[in-house]
C-alpha positions in Angstrom: 4.2 13.4 -13.4 6.3 16.5 -13.0 10.1 16.1 -12.7 10.3 18.4 -9.7 11.0 17.5 -6.1 8.1 18.1 -3.8 10.3 19.2 -0.9 13.4 20.9 -2.4 12.0 22.2 -5.7 14.9 20.8 -7.7 13.9 20.3 -11.3 15.1 19.8 -14.8 18.1 21.8 -16.0 19.2 22.3 -19.6 22.7 22.5 -21.1 24.7 21.4 -24.1 26.4 18.2 -25.2 29.8 19.3 -26.5 31.5 17.0 -28.9 35.3 16.7 -29.5 34.8 19.0 -32.5 33.1 21.5 -30.2 29.7 21.0 -31.8 26.9 21.8 -29.4 23.5 20.2 -29.1 20.9 20.9 -26.4 20.3 18.3 -23.7 18.4 18.0 -20.5 19.8 17.1 -17.0 17.0 15.2 -15.2 17.0 15.1 -11.4 17.3 11.6 -9.8 13.6 11.3 -8.7 12.6 8.3 -6.5 9.2 7.2 -5.1 9.7 7.0 -1.4 7.6 6.0 1.6 8.7 8.0 4.6 7.3 7.1 8.1 5.7 10.0 10.0 5.9 9.4 13.7 3.3 12.1 14.4 0.8 10.8 11.8 1.6 7.2 12.6 1.7 6.2 9.0 4.0 6.0 6.0 3.7 9.0 3.6 4.3 8.2 -0.1 6.1 11.1 -1.9 8.2 11.6 -5.0 11.6 13.1 -4.0 15.1 13.5 -5.2 17.8 11.4 -3.6 19.3 14.6 -2.2 16.0 15.4 -0.4 15.8 11.9 1.0 19.3 12.3 2.4 18.4 15.7 3.8 15.3 14.4 5.5 17.2 11.6 7.1 19.9 13.9 8.3 17.3 16.2 9.9 15.8 13.4 11.9 12.9 12.3 9.8 10.1 13.8 7.8 8.4 15.4 10.8 11.4 17.3 12.0 12.4 18.3 8.5 9.1 19.8 7.6 8.5 21.6 10.9 12.0 23.1 10.8 11.9 24.3 7.2 10.3 27.7 6.3 7.2 27.6 4.2 8.8 29.6 1.5 11.3 26.8 0.8 8.7 24.0 0.5 6.5 23.0 -2.5 2.7 22.8 -2.4 2.6 19.1 -1.6 5.0 19.6 1.3 3.0 22.4 2.7 -0.1 20.3 2.8 1.8 17.6 4.6 3.4 20.1 7.0 0.0 21.4 8.0 -1.3 17.9 8.7 1.7 17.1 10.8 1.4 20.4 12.8 -2.3 19.7 13.4 -1.7 16.1 14.5 1.2 17.3 16.7 -0.9 19.9 18.4 -3.7 17.4 18.9 -1.3 14.9 20.4 0.1 17.5 22.8 -3.4 18.6 23.9 -4.4 15.1 24.8 -1.1 14.5 26.6 -1.6 17.7 28.7 -5.1 16.8 29.6 
């Protein structure tokens, strides 16, 4: 399982542990990854994804997973997010077509 957020792309960073004597040893800064089930109103089901806590807060701030994905440019999304965005856009168009008819 990759330590990279599916929506924001945030991943592992590297740096140094610095002791009191200024000795430096390499270390890794891991992102705070969480398994989340976010409800999609358009798809009418919960979508399970692995996100950082910052991405979960951003999604909630933007009004849910549907609004976040549809308002975010494709260049800023990961591969899993693009697949989900296409499914949401397709379901949204289908729902609008049936409402208009």
